[in-house]
N, C-alpha and C positions, 0 to 999 in steps of 0.2 A: 442430565450432563449440563454444566454449566461453561465448559470451554471446549473447544474443539483444537486439537493439531491436527493438520494438514501436511502428510507425510508427499511430495511429491515424486520422488526415484528412492528404489530400492535397489538393493545390490542383488545380483544373481551371484557372484561370484565374490565373496570377500576379498581374495588377494590382487581383482583387477582395478586397476586406475582408474578412478571417478570423476576426475578434472574434465573429460572430456561431456559426462554425465550432466555436471556442475554449468556447463558452457550450454550444453544443449539446454535447459532449463530457462537460460536467458536466451534463448531463440539462436544461439549462437552455434551452427550445427556443417557448415563448408569451413572448407579450409581455409578462403579466403576471409570469412567473417570470423574466423580466430584469431586470423593474423590482424586485423582490425580494433578484436577487441584485448590480446594482448599485450601489443603493440600499438597504440594510439597516435600513432605519427597523423604530424598537422597537414601531409599531403592528402591526407583520406576523407578529408574535407568536402563538402558538396560543393556545386558550382553554384553560387548565389544566386545567377541569369537563372534558376529554376524556380524562383521566385515569382509569380505574375507580378507585373506591374515594375517591376526591379529595371528593366531599360529605360521606362519612361522615367522613372525617378532619379537614374542618373543622369540623363539627359536634361532634365530640369534644374537638378544640383547644379552641374556643371554650367551651366548656360546663367544660374545666379554667380556665381563664381566670378565666371567672366564678366560681367555686366556690372560688376560689385554690389549687388544686391544683398538689402541686409536679410540675414539667416538666423532665425530664433527654433531652438530646440526646445520643445516642450512634453516638459516629462513628469514624472511622478514624483510622489513622496515617499515611497518605499524602497528598498535596499536594489532591487531589480530595476525600479524610474531612475534612479541616482546614480546606479552605475552605467544604466543606457546613454543618460546624458552623458557622464565622465568620457564614455567612449566616445561617442560623437563630437564632444569638444575638442580632446584630444587628437583625434585623428585628424579634422579639420586645421588644426592648428602647426601642426605636420606636412598635411600633403597640399594644402593650399597656405598655410602661415597667414590665417586670418582667427582671430579667437569670436566665434557664432557668439550670440545671446542666448542666453537661457530661460525660462520659467519655471519653475517646480509651484505645484499648487499647492495651499496652505487647506489641510486634511480637514480643519475645520470650517475655516471661511470659502474656501474654493469646493468643497468634496473633490470625489475621484473624477479626471476627464478632464477632457475641454469642458470649460462653461461659458458662457455668452460675458459674464462681468470681466473674465479675465481677458478674455479677448477683444474687448471695448479697451481697457489700456493698453494690451499688445497693439492694435489697429490705431491707437493713436502714437503710437512710437515707429510709426510708419515702415511698419517691418513689411518684407515683398514676400519671403516663403517659411513657411512655420511646419519643421517637419518633427511629428509626434514620436515618442517612442514610450512603448511599456501601455498605451492608449491609444483611444481613437476610433473603435471599430465600430464602435456605435453611434459617433456623433454626426447624428443624421443633421439635426437644426443646427450646430455649431458650423458645422461644414457647407452647410446654406449660406449663412450669415458671410463667411469668409470670404464667400463667391461674390455675394455681393459689395463686399468692399474693397475686392478685387487684390485680394491675397490668394496665393495659391498656397492648397495644404497636400503635402504627403504626408500619407500616415503609416507608420510602422507597429506591430501593435500584433500580438500572439494569443488573445482574448479570441474566445469563440463569438465569431461572426453572426449576424443575421442574414437572413436570406439575400436583404439588398445591400450592397456597398455604399459607405458615404460618397456624395457627390465631391470626389477627392484629383487631385492631378496623379495620383496615383496609389496604391493600397497593396502595401505589403504585408504577408499573414500567412504565416505556412499552411492554417487549416485551405484556403484558398489551392495548394498546389494540388492536382488532380492526378500526378504520378503515382503509384501504386507504391510502397514502400519507399517513402520519401523519406533519404536519410534524418534529414533534418525537421522532420513530422514533429518535432515536440521540444523545441528551442522554445528561449525564454524570451522576455522583450530584449534584455540584453544583447541573445544570441542575433533577435532579428537585428540591433544595431550593427552588431560586429559583419553581420551580412552583407548591411548597407557597405560598410566602410568597406570591403574585400570586395567588391562591385564599383566603387569609386575608383578605386586604386588599388589592387591587388599586391602590388610590389612594395609601396609603404605599410602595409599592414605587417607584410612578412618581415618588415625591419622592425616593426613596430610592435611585435611578439610580448615582449618582455614587458612594457608597458600597459598592452590593452590586455593578453590574456587575466593574468591575474584579477582586472578588474570584471571581466567577465566570468570569471570564475567564482569570483564574490557574488555577484548579482544571480547566475543561475541557481547555486545552492542555495542560496535565502530564496528563492521565491519557490523553491521545493521543485523543480522542473526534472523531469525523468533523469537519469545520469546515464544512459543510454545513447547508441550513436552517435550523432553529431556534438550533443551535449558533453557524451563521456569523453571525448578528445578533447573538445574545449575546455574543462575541468581537469581532466587529469594533467596536460599540460601547465593550465595556469598556476595549480598550485604546485607544480616544480618548478614555477618561473618566480614564486612568491619571494623566494631568499634571493633575488639577484637585485632588488632594490630599487627597480626603475619607478614604483611608484612611492614615491617617499613617503604621501600622506601613511600608507598601508604599515608601512616599513616603521613607523612611529607608532601608530594602533597599538597594532601586534606588541611593541615593546613596551607599552604602557600596560598591556594587560596579561605583558609576562608571560610570552606566550617563546618556543623557538620558532623560527621564519623559516628555516631549511626544513622542517617537518609539520607544516600544517597540513591537517587532514579536513574534506569536506565536513565532519562532525562538528572539527573546532569552526569553523565558517558558521556554521548553521545555528552552533550555541552561546559561541562565544564573540566573534569577532563580526557577525552582520547584526545582533541585537544591540551596539551602543548607535552604529549606523540608523537604525531600522525608530529606535528610539525619537531621535533627531524628528523625524517626520511626523512621529506620533505626538508626542508634546511640545515641541519646539519648531525649530526650522530647519527643513531638510537639505538648505543650502547650506548650512553647516558640517552636514555629508558630503555633500558635494565639494564642497571648497576642499575637503581633505584628500580626493581624489583625482585634484587638478591643481591643486596649489603647491610651490614649489618650495614655499619660505618656511624655512627650517624652524623657527622660533612660534611662526605662528601656527604649524603645523602639532608643535607639542600642547601649543593651548588648546586646541581646536580635540585633540585626540583625549585630554583630561577634561574636555569640558565635554566631550559626548558619553565618556565611561560615568560623569557624575549624573547628567543627564539619566541615561539608561537606570543608575540605582533609584534614582524616583521613579523612572517608568515602573521598575521591581516592584518598590513599597505601594505605588497607587495598584498596580494590577494584584496585589493582594488582597487589598482592600476589597477591590471590585471580587474578587474571587471567595473572599468569606463573602460577602454580599451576596453573592448567588448562590452557596452553598444553602445558606439559611432559606431562602426563595426555592431552594429547590426540597427541602423538607416539605411543603404543602404541594408539591405536586404527587401524584398517581403516576409514576415512571410506568408501572408496566400496564396499564392503561391508554397511556399519549405516547410512549414507547419515542419521545424526543422531548430534550430540553429547549424551550422556549421562553426567553424571559427578557423585561425591559423594566429600566429604571433611568429616572431624571439625572442620579449623580453619577451614570457612568459614564467615561470618559471615552468617547468612539474610537479613540487609537489604538485605546487598550484592549478592548471588549473582544478582539478575534486572539489575542496571547492566551487569555482567558478561557477561551469557547476551545480552545486546543487542548486546555489543560481537564475542560473536564470535558471532553469527548474521552481523554486517554483515563480517566477516571472511569465513567460510567459506560463507555462504549453505545454509545445513543448520539442522532445525529444531533447536534448543539446550533442555534441560534441566539445571538444576545442583540441586544438594542439600548443606542444610547438615546435615548429621550429627550428632543428639544421643544419644550414648552412653547416655546416662542413662538415658534413656526409651526405648533402642531403634528411635527413630523419625526421619525426615527430612522437614526442611522442602525444598520444591522451589519452582522460577522456571522458566516455561517462556517460551520466545521462538519466534516460527515465521516461515517462508517465507508467501509472499504464496498458493501452491498448497495448502496446508494449513489445515486451519480446527481450529487447536490443542486447542480446547474439546471439538472432535467426537471427535479420537485420543483425548482421555483419557478420555471417555465413554466409548469401545469398551474402554478399559485399566481402567475402574472398578474389574474384580473385583479386583485389585491393588494399588488404592491405597483408602486411610484416608477422603479425601476432598479435595474439589479446585471453582474455580470461575474462569470468565474468561473471555474474548471469542475473539475468531477469533484475535488475535495473539499474546494472552497471557494466561498463567493461574496459578493458583499452587496447588501439592498436596502432600498429606503421604502418608508412607508409612513402613511397617513394613520398616527395613532390609535384612530376610531377604528382601522379596518385591520387591530391585530387581532383581533379576537375569533374575527372571519378567516383572516390567513390560518391558523393555528388548526380553526378546523378542516381545512382544504389543505393543510400541509399533511393533517393525520389521515387522509382520506387516501393522499397520495400514500401513505406508507403502506396503508390497509391493502392496498390495489396491488403493489408491488414488490413488498416484501414479507418474509416468512417469519416467525417467531425465532426460527434458528438464525436467521440473516442478524439478531442484535447478538447473540454469543459472541464473546472473545475469540479470537482464531491466532494460532501461532502455524507459519508454516516454514514446514520443516524441508532444505532441501534434499537429505540421504541420509543414512542410517551410516552409523562409525562407530568402532568397538576404541577405549581407551586404549587399548594395546598398539593400536596404528598411529598414534600421536608422537610425532618427533618434528625436529626444526626444517627437516627436509619439504614435509607437508605443507607447513604453513610459513613457509617462504613460496611454496608455487601455489597457495591461496594469496599473496601478495598480492599478484598479480592482478587480481580480480577487483583493487581496490581503483578509485575512491567511493567506497559507499555510500549509497543513497537511496531517495526513491526509485523503483524499476533495476536498482542493482546492490540489492541488502549484501550486508557480510553474510556469508553462508552459515544457516545451520545445520547443525548435526544434530540425530536421535541418537541418544546411547541408554542401552537398557538395561533392566534387571542389574542397576548396580548398588553397591553395599560402600555404605561410609566406612573408612580407616579410622576416621579422626573429624569430628565435626565441632566448630566454637564460633562465638559471636562473635563480633568484631564492630569500628566505629563508633560514632557517635549515638550515644542511647541502644548499643548493641543491634545495630538494625540490620547489619548486613551478617554474613557467614561466611565463613570459609573450610571447604569439604576438601577432606584428604579421599585419595580415591588409591587404588591400583599402579603401577610402575610411576608412582611418584608424582602423580599428576594430581594436582590442588585445580579446587573448581571456586570462585569466586559467585556467589549468589548475592547481587544486591538488594536489598528489601526484604530479604528472607527468615530475618533472623528470627522473627517469632516462629519460625518452623523446625529450628534445630532438633529439639524432643522429635517430632516426626521422621525429620530425617534420619537420625540416629537410630531412631527402631527399627526401619524396615526397608527392604529393598527398595528399588526405586530408579526411575525411566526419568533421563533429564533434556532438555534441550537446550545446546550449548555453542559459544562459539570458539574455535579452538585458537590461541595468539600464546606469545612470548611476553612474560610480563619481564621487566627488565628493572631491576632495584640496588642501587647502590654498586654498579659493573655487575652483578649477576644478572644469568638469564635462566628463567624456570619457565615452561611447557604447563601451560594454563589454561581451565575453561572458563570462559564470562556465561553464565547460567542467564537465559533466559527464563527459561520455566522448569517446573518439575513437577512429577507426580508417583503417589506411591503406588507399586505394583497392581494391588485391588481397588485403586481410587477409580470409582466409573464417573465421579464427577468430571474429570479431561478423558474426550474422546480422543483415540488413534484413529483417523479416519483418511484412507485409501478413496483416492476421487482420481474416476477418468471414465471415460466414452459414456457420461451418463450416468452414470453410478458411483456413488458412495458408501463404502462397506465401513463400518465402526465396526472397530475390533476389538469386542469384548470375549472373546474365546480364553475358557481356561482361569475365566475369575473364578475367585471363591466364591462360594453361597450363590449360585446364582437365582434362587428364589428369591433370595433378599433383592438382589439385583435388579432383577426384572420389575419388582414392587417400586422400587425406587424409578425406572424409567419409566414406567406406565405412569406416577405420579409428577414428573416430568412437566412444566409449564410447555416445554419444545414441542412434546409428542401428544398434538388432538387426538388423536386417533389412529391405533396403531392396529394393525394385523398380525398376529401370534401365530406360528408354525411350533404346535405340539403335536411330537409321534403318539404320543402315549394318550387315547383314548379316554381312561378316564381321570388324568393329569387334566388333562382338556376341560372335561367338564367341571372340576373343583377349581381351574382359573377363571373357567368362566362365569361362575355363580360370583366369584371375589371381586371379578373386575367387571363388571357388566355394560362398563362405556367403551371397554375393547374387543374386537372380535378375534376370536382363536379357530382354529380350524386345523383338520388333522390330513385330511387329503387335498380336496379343490376349495381352489380360494374365490369365494363371493365378491366379484370386481364392481359391484352394483353400489357399494358408498367409497368414500373417497379416505384413502387413508394416508397419514403424513409418514409413517413409517412400515416398514416390514421387519418382523423382530421373527429369528432365528432361535427360538427357544431351544429347539432341538435338532441334532445334527437329520439332515436328509439324507434319502439311500440310494442318492444318484446325482452326478452332473444334470443328465436327463429332467431329473424331478427337480432340481433346484433351478435350471433354467426355466422350466415350465411356471414354476410360482412365482418366480421376477417376469417373466413375460405376461403373466396374467394380471401383475399390480402394476404395472407399466402401461397397459392401456388407458388407465387412467388420468396419466399425466406423462402422453408421449414425448411431449417438447422438455418436462423438467427434469431433473436431475432424481434418479430413485434411490431412497434411503433405507439401506440394507442393515440393520444393526444384527452381527452373530453372536450370539449370547452361549453356543453349545462348547461341551468342553469334551477333552477327549475320552472323559468318563463315559460318554455317549456313544462311542464305539461299540463299545459288547453288546449294549442293548441292542441296535443293528444289525449286528451279526447275529443274534440271536435270532431274532424276528427274521431276518433272510432265509437264515438254515429251517427255523419251523416252518416257512410259507413253501420253501421247497420241497422238504419232507410233505407237508401236510398236499401239496397238487403231485408227487408222482405217487405218492398214496392214492389218490382221489383218483388216477388214471387207469390204476392198475398195472404200473412198471414190474415186468419182470426183473426181480431183484437179482436174478442172476448177470443178465446181461443188458440192464438197463443205460450203463455209461457212454456205450455204442448209440443211445437215442438220441431223435434231436430235440427233443422235452428236454434231454438230462443236458445238453452242452447247453440249451438256450438256458435254465435253472444255474446251471454253474457263471455261467457268464454274469449273472445279477452279482452275485457273491465278488465275480472281480471287478465290475464294474465301482462297486461299493467302495473298494479296496483302492483302486485309481484315485477314486474322487475322495474319499479320506486323506492320502497322501496331501493331494492337491489341496486339501480345504483347510488343514494345518501347518501350510507352509506358511514360514513368517511374512514372505512377498505376497500379500493379496494381490497385487495388481496380476499377479500371472491366473487368481482365479476370476478377476474384471474379464482378460483377455481370453479365457475358455469361455465363457458365460457368452461374451459378447460376436467369438468365432463359432459359437457351437453348431455345430452339425446333427443332427440325432441319428442313433444307432439304430438300425430297423430289426436288428439281432439283438436287440435288448428290449424285456420284457418290462 
């Protein structure tokens, strides 16, 4: 297997409304949670004073305002840091009538976060109070320096803190909240800055939502913060308010990018609007991007917008050069052995390697760390991006003995290193991967929300799904599984025929981007696909459409449909054609280290045992002395009790891990099992000399007849489309003492 399709829910009743199931998948179950999710009003935002040190921060800032002290906001060069700075700048101007100073570090000269060199210049300017945004949580040395200089420090940050806090007047970070299920638990830096503004004057903030929330939405989406709870409210309302034009610079940039300001999506922010702002901080001057968000001079803003778009095009060209350079280096890597892409080059720009790392992650589905080498200082700055199974922050923490410093999140991080230590770092990183990840963790995965029939698609359903917007991290567009489809027409389209349009039943069209080379396969056989339901609007017409995420031919075992729950993963290969050949493919797959294979026929078991000696074949009891990566049911078991017992034995060696079970049997096995059960029953009755005239009244006969009944019950369960029912029955199994 090369890919996994993991389905989250499967419907019992095809007529039921499945919206509640989709909500439940997102953790939305109670009526109050549903109300907040479907109608994310600003009144549902959390109390800013739940953040520790918020009261101290508010008191210190208000004292500084009253005493007319010099306040400076210390930001960051990415969109989150820029928008955080813009939010506080605008807020202070309206709430207190002052234009606070600000400092955005240069990515190359200053690096990320607070640094002594920059603080020396700030101290010389006689600043009294520094408020950090999107940085500072690990600035221990810098905090001590400011303390010695008599400059007070308030830290607002969302990055993961260390075990101790810097010596600041106040440290505001959502990770420090002790409350369970904290609603704002994953806010970005800009969200943290917004909470500070709320705490300082909630009335003014309510008056400023039209100019603050579009900026908060921009920073939150650009920083890839999870779009749930507090973030969802901030982004949903922020997107809706962009068209109000209260942020003149944002309006100007959107016009320059030729987008519709009244229908801006989170996707457009992430892929079109944020990149020009990010490009300024990556290869130019982040203050240009900040000016776009705080200036009111229309002529100036038009020039800035044009300039940012131009800078972004230059960034794209540089990005492509680095990408091609990295691809050349990858040719010399043994990816099977290393299971990560770690590369360094003196010609790479430290502000662009993160984007390239993301592209390589998307292509290879491996953790990626790219280093831009500074030969003069004998150091390198790195950007790390990670697969879903790996917490990159924890991996870097494991390797911290070889790193100068690092910081970040689960999926992305930044680090710096002495170039002489890169080799040792790679070995340590590889060690962490080997200890914490299985081969299967490196497979590409698609998550499916629920199954659906093409005939169920209609505009009313899509309008209901629109309430789930905005889509993003932790709140993706619902993906549906459509099974056993047949193309009624399929043709290539787009530049170089890279894309496909597929005609399905009920006049439904499916668009499959970058699947142009699969046209013949799709046209030739039945297939399953994962798709998002949407309405395509073109030249005044509306058509129902599926946007295809992935597809597989019905008998293709390179992609596994997986039902995962209660520490069980059931891989559904039931009823595939040619199970002998499919078994061979599976046993030679790199993911399956050593399999235990259940084969009911002893004769066939011996043949397979000789053919695949590196794996374990059995017909009755499972030998648990060996560690098996997978349990394969080549044959159909005779009862739920037997199936449960085999799983229980298999699980003994991996009590804390997910048990991986591959179901390879087919309905053709049913007759064989019935035949064997009938034969055994007759043999046992004959051996016990039962009277053929009255044996139906005997205890033994009743017991033996239940053997067939139990098998038929199990057969009905094990061949249901919904394998979650089978998992539930196995998990809650209680042995029937009357079963033989």
